[in-house]
C-alpha angles and dihedrals in degrees: 000000000000089000092058090050093053092043090053091046091054088050090054091051090048093047090047090054089047090054091049092053095044093048091048090054091050091047090055099046090115096039111117112253093349111166121219117255115225122195123205129193135203131202116246129240119298130234119195088346093305118119123231099220135269132312119244089249136225127265121223133175124245106219093193112150115269124213116278110235124199110232101170086225112134093214095053119101133176131198118225108195134006124350149047137254112252119234133183128200105229091208101048099020088226117150124231134181129216144169091207108102100180093128133164140193115262125220091260092053103257125130109248140169126242092278093051096256115149117251108230130219144112119308118223119252128212107245098184144336129209111198136166093204104034097256124133100189127069106242128196090268091067095089101148116085112213108167147338129185142161113216119192111199130176095266103025148007118234134190119211119198129174130184138165139198116256103296091172088071100035099047117110136169110288136197127012131274110290094013111083092301115180132176119229090253090053091049090054091045091055091052091053091050093048090045089056091047091051092051093046091053091047088056090051089053091048090055093047106021097165097051116136110272113242122160121234125235133209126251115241124189124192120193120188116208101190096174101031092125091055094042096049105063110127147001092285091066123086144171121233134183139157119218115182106308093341126097116199127191129178123187122212110282125185097316139348096268093048089049092052092049092050089048089054090047091055090052091048089053090063113099110260099013139088130187141190135184122221110206092193094060099024087235129147111202119200118193122198106216096199111090112236095009120124116194122194112247114200126216105288116232135201101193096298102345124089128216124229113254125211108182129187107194121213125256108234095212127196144229125011094335090058089053092048091051089055090047092052091052090051091047090054092050092049091051090050086060090056090249133125123249128202128180120178128191116198123185144187130188119259116260091253093058113114098248132115099165093135128186138172114289102244120194097189122114090235089065100037097035097210117092146337104271114208139171090290091064115109118214123205139155132224122230090264093053101262110152112223127196116202119194118172107315096339128089122196134188110240096178142285125282104228126215133201137202134196133221088234111022090171087071095057113118114241109223100181125251087076089292131134132190131208120257133191089254095050093058129221121320114260132196110272098176093114094044099066147024124237118221120207127219088021143091133207113250126220113283091222116126107214096210093048092046093052091047091053090049091054091048090051090050092051091047089053091050092047092051090048089051090051090054090050090050093049089049090052091051091050092049091052092048092051092050091050091051095050096048 
């Protein structure tokens, strides 16, 4: 009889633990990224074929994926798949792991969790800057957006951003008649064309990011007018030429040299071209300002005489070098407008690169070196964990939120506050960046099923009642046995 009492008592302990686990699950139904606790039991040793009750059981976490809920909060992130966010306590330097991505921005600009632990990852690095005034940071005077692009290559992801000071206000007439003369309106028009060309080539690079890198060149056309002085004598004489889709005509004006200079000025006034006339060699030079573009130049005519063309077509180029050739042409045009140009390339290694040198994700301009991020900045994350900062028309890479997984995640030690720590049994943390996707403006919900949790609670309650009933029955047997012995 004593055996049945102890068996029933172990059942009560087991049922009590079952109730504790089930009630804890129910209590955390609305806890972000809470993972269901599961308790398991084992029968005790046997004597003469009779069991000695049930063991108190072990509690393990079920890391089954929870639903991803949209929060519309720019600092919220959710993991879909395997892995944990990596956190570090700035005071103790201890490392923690969590599935809860309800982060925020601290006063000093770092990305932290609700307890103030730093979110770890890879900080972006400046690959290169192209500047007309030596600066590397976009100041408030850079009001003109030129380009922005995110390029994902095999070994890295880069952001390209270009801005300029207000060239629409600083542009003036440049050059002299016959020598690359341009009006201020023409200077601005060239910038707009080259800006479009730069953005188009960035889109080409986005679509084929690993294309072989070949720089572009500029088309140059030389036309020799050996007898222009004899051919340009009166108002009945004229110069004609077709360049691309443009047709240019210049009637005789004042004298042959003046006429040639005004002809060059008309060509320079066309968007994307400039021209000059060299009196010493009788040569008209036409420069195509768009890198990689070759425009058809027709046979030039002075009334009935043709000039002799020597044309150097452009090399179109490909890959990143093609984009940089277009950028350099735009930079030159911006400077011609007496404005400043700044292009910054930021990069971060691809998730499959063998690096785990993690650091706090810092959102301050002193760390990123790009711009002053303010409350108007929108934060988001790509599927591979790259943190993007969008301000106005420009998007920058701030870093990548790194994730880790363990050979045995069941052996992680739950610390409360949705945090886990590594144990000897769990194994060392490994890079999980290629094993999951990270969703921005979202969090992972608890993986607790309400109906299942309530059912388990009822089962635990019934098991407790049954064990209690077994104790009552054993007690009744003992009472009967004692009475029989004393009679």
